[in-house]
One Martini backbone bead per residue (centre of mass of N, CA, C, O) as a GRO file, in nm:
protein
  237
    1MET     BB    1   4.548   4.307   6.413
    2GLU     BB    2   4.543   4.180   6.131
    3LYS     BB    3   4.249   4.081   6.149
    4LYS     BB    4   4.128   4.362   6.167
    5LYS     BB    5   4.236   4.466   5.894
    6ILE     BB    6   4.099   4.260   5.721
    7ILE     BB    7   3.796   4.315   5.807
    8ASP     BB    8   3.803   4.617   5.736
    9LEU     BB    9   3.858   4.570   5.434
   10LEU     BB   10   3.596   4.401   5.371
   11LYS     BB   11   3.409   4.664   5.468
   12SER     BB   12   3.521   4.842   5.250
   13PRO     BB   13   3.439   5.060   4.985
   14ASP     BB   14   3.770   5.029   4.900
   15PHE     BB   15   3.859   4.733   4.851
   16LEU     BB   16   3.987   4.711   4.568
   17LYS     BB   17   4.199   4.934   4.609
   18ARG     BB   18   4.317   4.778   4.890
   19LEU     BB   19   4.396   4.475   4.823
   20ASP     BB   20   4.722   4.499   4.808
   21THR     BB   21   4.765   4.503   5.128
   22LEU     BB   22   4.773   4.182   5.162
   23GLN     BB   23   5.066   4.115   5.054
   24GLY     BB   24   5.219   4.213   5.342
   25LEU     BB   25   5.101   3.963   5.472
   26PRO     BB   26   5.068   3.676   5.621
   27LEU     BB   27   4.942   3.424   5.450
   28HIS     BB   28   4.822   3.216   5.651
   29LYS     BB   29   4.660   3.418   5.831
   30THR     BB   30   4.500   3.556   5.600
   31LEU     BB   31   4.360   3.300   5.503
   32SER     BB   32   4.222   3.225   5.764
   33THR     BB   33   4.050   3.482   5.782
   34LEU     BB   34   3.905   3.454   5.508
   35PHE     BB   35   3.777   3.168   5.551
   36SER     BB   36   3.602   3.268   5.789
   37ALA     BB   37   3.450   3.496   5.619
   38LEU     BB   38   3.292   3.302   5.437
   39CYS     BB   39   3.068   3.280   5.685
   40SER     BB   40   2.940   3.535   5.664
   41GLU     BB   41   2.639   3.722   5.695
   42ASP     BB   42   2.790   3.925   5.528
   43GLU     BB   43   2.791   3.963   5.209
   44GLU     BB   44   3.036   4.147   5.150
   45VAL     BB   45   3.242   3.996   5.314
   46LYS     BB   46   3.221   3.727   5.186
   47TRP     BB   47   3.292   3.829   4.884
   48HIS     BB   48   3.559   3.967   4.951
   49ALA     BB   49   3.687   3.702   5.042
   50VAL     BB   50   3.680   3.565   4.773
   51THR     BB   51   3.855   3.767   4.622
   52ALA     BB   52   4.105   3.760   4.805
   53ALA     BB   53   4.168   3.461   4.815
   54GLY     BB   54   4.189   3.408   4.514
   55ARG     BB   55   4.428   3.597   4.469
   56LEU     BB   56   4.633   3.471   4.673
   57VAL     BB   57   4.632   3.187   4.541
   58ALA     BB   58   4.701   3.261   4.256
   59ASP     BB   59   4.970   3.396   4.324
   60LEU     BB   60   5.098   3.157   4.447
   61GLY     BB   61   5.083   2.977   4.185
   62GLU     BB   62   5.329   3.139   4.058
   63ARG     BB   63   5.542   3.072   4.287
   64ASP     BB   64   5.375   2.790   4.425
   65PRO     BB   65   5.194   2.564   4.299
   66GLU     BB   66   5.175   2.336   4.521
   67ALA     BB   67   5.060   2.511   4.743
   68ALA     BB   68   4.801   2.581   4.589
   69ARG     BB   69   4.700   2.299   4.544
   70ASN     BB   70   4.664   2.235   4.845
   71ILE     BB   71   4.447   2.429   4.898
   72LEU     BB   72   4.238   2.331   4.694
   73ARG     BB   73   4.222   2.045   4.821
   74ARG     BB   74   4.106   2.152   5.085
   75MET     BB   75   3.859   2.264   4.977
   76MET     BB   76   3.745   2.001   4.863
   77TRP     BB   77   3.742   1.840   5.123
   78SER     BB   78   3.530   2.027   5.266
   79LEU     BB   79   3.298   1.891   5.066
   80ASN     BB   80   3.312   1.644   5.220
   81GLU     BB   81   3.169   1.438   5.451
   82GLU     BB   82   3.444   1.342   5.588
   83SER     BB   83   3.523   1.638   5.703
   84GLY     BB   84   3.264   1.751   5.889
   85GLY     BB   85   3.186   1.977   5.699
   86ILE     BB   86   3.066   2.228   5.453
   87GLY     BB   87   3.227   2.468   5.286
   88TRP     BB   88   3.193   2.757   5.306
   89GLY     BB   89   3.286   2.937   5.008
   90PHE     BB   90   3.485   2.739   4.853
   91PRO     BB   91   3.377   2.738   4.563
   92GLU     BB   92   3.415   3.043   4.515
   93ALA     BB   93   3.725   3.053   4.579
   94MET     BB   94   3.797   2.861   4.360
   95GLY     BB   95   3.689   3.007   4.115
   96GLU     BB   96   3.863   3.259   4.154
   97THR     BB   97   4.131   3.132   4.133
   98LEU     BB   98   4.104   3.001   3.846
   99ALA     BB   99   4.043   3.284   3.702
  100ARG     BB  100   4.351   3.380   3.791
  101ASN     BB  101   4.470   3.081   3.695
  102GLU     BB  102   4.542   2.885   3.419
  103THR     BB  103   4.691   2.651   3.525
  104LEU     BB  104   4.487   2.569   3.756
  105ALA     BB  105   4.246   2.550   3.565
  106ARG     BB  106   4.336   2.309   3.398
  107GLU     BB  107   4.344   2.115   3.649
  108PHE     BB  108   4.039   2.197   3.805
  109ALA     BB  109   3.781   2.219   3.622
  110THR     BB  110   3.674   1.931   3.622
  111LEU     BB  111   3.634   1.909   3.928
  112LEU     BB  112   3.439   2.148   3.956
  113PHE     BB  113   3.223   2.028   3.752
  114SER     BB  114   3.157   1.758   3.919
  115TYR     BB  115   2.946   1.904   4.124
  116ILE     BB  116   2.702   1.888   3.875
  117GLN     BB  117   2.746   1.574   3.844
  118PRO     BB  118   2.582   1.281   3.898
  119GLU     BB  119   2.860   1.109   3.837
  120GLY     BB  120   3.005   1.257   4.037
  121ASN     BB  121   3.025   1.528   4.291
  122PHE     BB  122   2.747   1.578   4.369
  123LEU     BB  123   2.569   1.863   4.516
  124GLU     BB  124   2.273   1.882   4.715
  125PHE     BB  125   2.336   2.147   4.866
  126GLU     BB  126   2.219   2.450   4.778
  127PRO     BB  127   2.442   2.642   4.893
  128LEU     BB  128   2.666   2.490   4.721
  129GLN     BB  129   2.547   2.518   4.447
  130ARG     BB  130   2.570   2.819   4.425
  131GLY     BB  131   2.878   2.826   4.436
  132VAL     BB  132   2.944   2.642   4.201
  133LEU     BB  133   2.788   2.812   3.981
  134TRP     BB  134   2.946   3.068   4.018
  135ALA     BB  135   3.232   2.941   3.960
  136ILE     BB  136   3.168   2.854   3.674
  137GLY     BB  137   3.098   3.141   3.575
  138ARG     BB  138   3.388   3.261   3.642
  139LEU     BB  139   3.538   3.070   3.457
  140ALA     BB  140   3.385   3.130   3.193
  141GLU     BB  141   3.480   3.420   3.177
  142ALA     BB  142   3.796   3.355   3.161
  143PHE     BB  143   3.773   3.024   3.053
  144PRO     BB  144   3.565   2.887   2.820
  145SER     BB  145   3.749   2.654   2.694
  146LEU     BB  146   3.723   2.473   2.970
  147ILE     BB  147   3.401   2.421   2.951
  148THR     BB  148   3.278   2.348   2.663
  149PRO     BB  149   3.385   2.032   2.651
  150LEU     BB  150   3.173   1.954   2.900
  151LYS     BB  151   2.890   2.002   2.834
  152PRO     BB  152   2.706   2.206   3.018
  153GLY     BB  153   2.415   2.233   2.959
  154ALA     BB  154   2.300   1.957   3.069
  155PHE     BB  155   2.389   2.043   3.374
  156LEU     BB  156   2.266   2.340   3.403
  157LEU     BB  157   1.954   2.350   3.320
  158PRO     BB  158   1.823   2.209   3.575
  159PHE     BB  159   1.867   2.459   3.768
  160LEU     BB  160   1.637   2.643   3.656
  161GLU     BB  161   1.416   2.461   3.831
  162SER     BB  162   1.475   2.569   4.091
  163THR     BB  163   1.356   2.698   4.406
  164ASP     BB  164   1.626   2.853   4.412
  165THR     BB  165   1.718   3.159   4.326
  166ALA     BB  166   2.039   3.132   4.329
  167VAL     BB  167   2.048   2.880   4.150
  168ARG     BB  168   1.919   3.009   3.904
  169GLY     BB  169   2.099   3.261   3.875
  170ASN     BB  170   2.381   3.109   3.848
  171ALA     BB  171   2.299   2.932   3.610
  172LEU     BB  172   2.244   3.166   3.418
  173GLN     BB  173   2.530   3.285   3.429
  174ALA     BB  174   2.675   3.048   3.311
  175LEU     BB  175   2.523   3.018   3.049
  176ALA     BB  176   2.567   3.309   2.941
  177LEU     BB  177   2.883   3.300   2.931
  178LEU     BB  178   2.875   3.067   2.691
  179ALA     BB  179   2.726   3.177   2.436
  180ASP     BB  180   2.462   2.971   2.377
  181GLU     BB  181   2.201   2.960   2.155
  182GLU     BB  182   2.052   2.699   2.256
  183ILE     BB  183   1.951   2.842   2.542
  184LEU     BB  184   1.724   3.049   2.483
  185PRO     BB  185   1.451   2.908   2.532
  186ARG     BB  186   1.516   2.883   2.839
  187LEU     BB  187   1.551   3.186   2.895
  188GLU     BB  188   1.260   3.266   2.807
  189GLY     BB  189   1.139   3.105   3.067
  190LEU     BB  190   1.254   3.358   3.267
  191LEU     BB  191   1.108   3.632   3.212
  192ARG     BB  192   0.874   3.590   3.458
  193ASP     BB  193   1.095   3.614   3.670
  194ARG     BB  194   1.070   3.800   3.983
  195GLU     BB  195   1.295   3.711   4.138
  196VAL     BB  196   1.547   3.819   4.342
  197HIS     BB  197   1.893   3.856   4.266
  198ARG     BB  198   2.212   3.812   4.431
  199LEU     BB  199   2.482   3.942   4.263
  200TYR     BB  200   2.826   3.889   4.220
  201TRP     BB  201   2.987   4.169   4.038
  202GLY     BB  202   3.274   4.331   4.007
  203GLY     BB  203   3.270   4.377   4.334
  204GLN     BB  204   2.946   4.364   4.333
  205LEU     BB  205   2.610   4.400   4.436
  206ILE     BB  206   2.334   4.266   4.270
  207SER     BB  207   1.979   4.361   4.212
  208LYS     BB  208   1.763   4.132   4.031
  209PRO     BB  209   1.570   4.001   3.829
  210ILE     BB  210   1.581   3.722   3.649
  211GLY     BB  211   1.435   3.824   3.404
  212ASP     BB  212   1.632   4.049   3.345
  213LEU     BB  213   1.886   3.882   3.318
  214ALA     BB  214   1.780   3.708   3.087
  215GLN     BB  215   1.745   3.932   2.880
  216GLU     BB  216   2.043   4.024   2.873
  217ALA     BB  217   2.151   3.751   2.780
  218ILE     BB  218   2.000   3.730   2.521
  219GLU     BB  219   2.109   3.981   2.385
  220LEU     BB  220   2.408   3.916   2.398
  221ILE     BB  221   2.405   3.645   2.253
  222LYS     BB  222   2.285   3.757   1.984
  223LYS     BB  223   2.569   3.927   1.959
  224ARG     BB  224   2.803   3.712   2.023
  225GLY     BB  225   2.818   3.790   2.343
  226ALA     BB  226   2.922   3.773   2.639
  227PRO     BB  227   2.887   3.862   2.938
  228THR     BB  228   3.011   4.115   3.125
  229ARG     BB  229   3.075   4.310   3.383
  230GLU     BB  230   2.924   4.549   3.213
  231GLY     BB  231   2.658   4.392   3.104
  232TRP     BB  232   2.551   4.364   3.396
  233GLY     BB  233   2.388   4.514   3.623
  234LYS     BB  234   2.380   4.852   3.734
  235GLU     BB  235   2.227   4.781   3.988
  236THR     BB  236   2.332   4.872   4.308
  237HIS     BB  237   2.368   4.770   4.687
   0.00000   0.00000   0.00000
């Protein structure tokens, strides 16, 4: 019954308003259901599961930091070939968790970033690259000071050349959120990119051509402000 309640919540148009109802459910079973939902073919269900799992693990980190660390370590383990799995949705859930808990973010930001570093734990599978890039963007939104010392531009810019639209779009998001004027020439190179990117932003799915998102990012960076949840894509579907 609890599983059905959780799935119904993830499908609800009032998801964000009802998110607090998860707090009263058994944590282990709730997270298990949410982690399964990360694999959903329904985009909205998957992304709502990312938000819900991130919030629950971040809140757990306030009460029991070591328990939250263990969950994050399991997420990371799932991304290793030795795990025997693929780790669908775990990069995104990890990014959402870190964006909601600064203590955990300070501990795990470098590890998250290592997944796009060729000399680190680089992920070659494009669906996982999408997730890691989104997670880095989410973390950059919450705690940019944890990302900028890692010199992200050198590692993020190559993803703008990907043939995968979501990889390009999420790399663009991450770069834009760092508000670095040095990236403007590269963003200008995306202005003619008319591939439509589905971006999860502020609890909603946004559909926009990458070129339009690049233009918005350029304008906002020139104003010395990184894009906020209100600053990108007002057109939602």
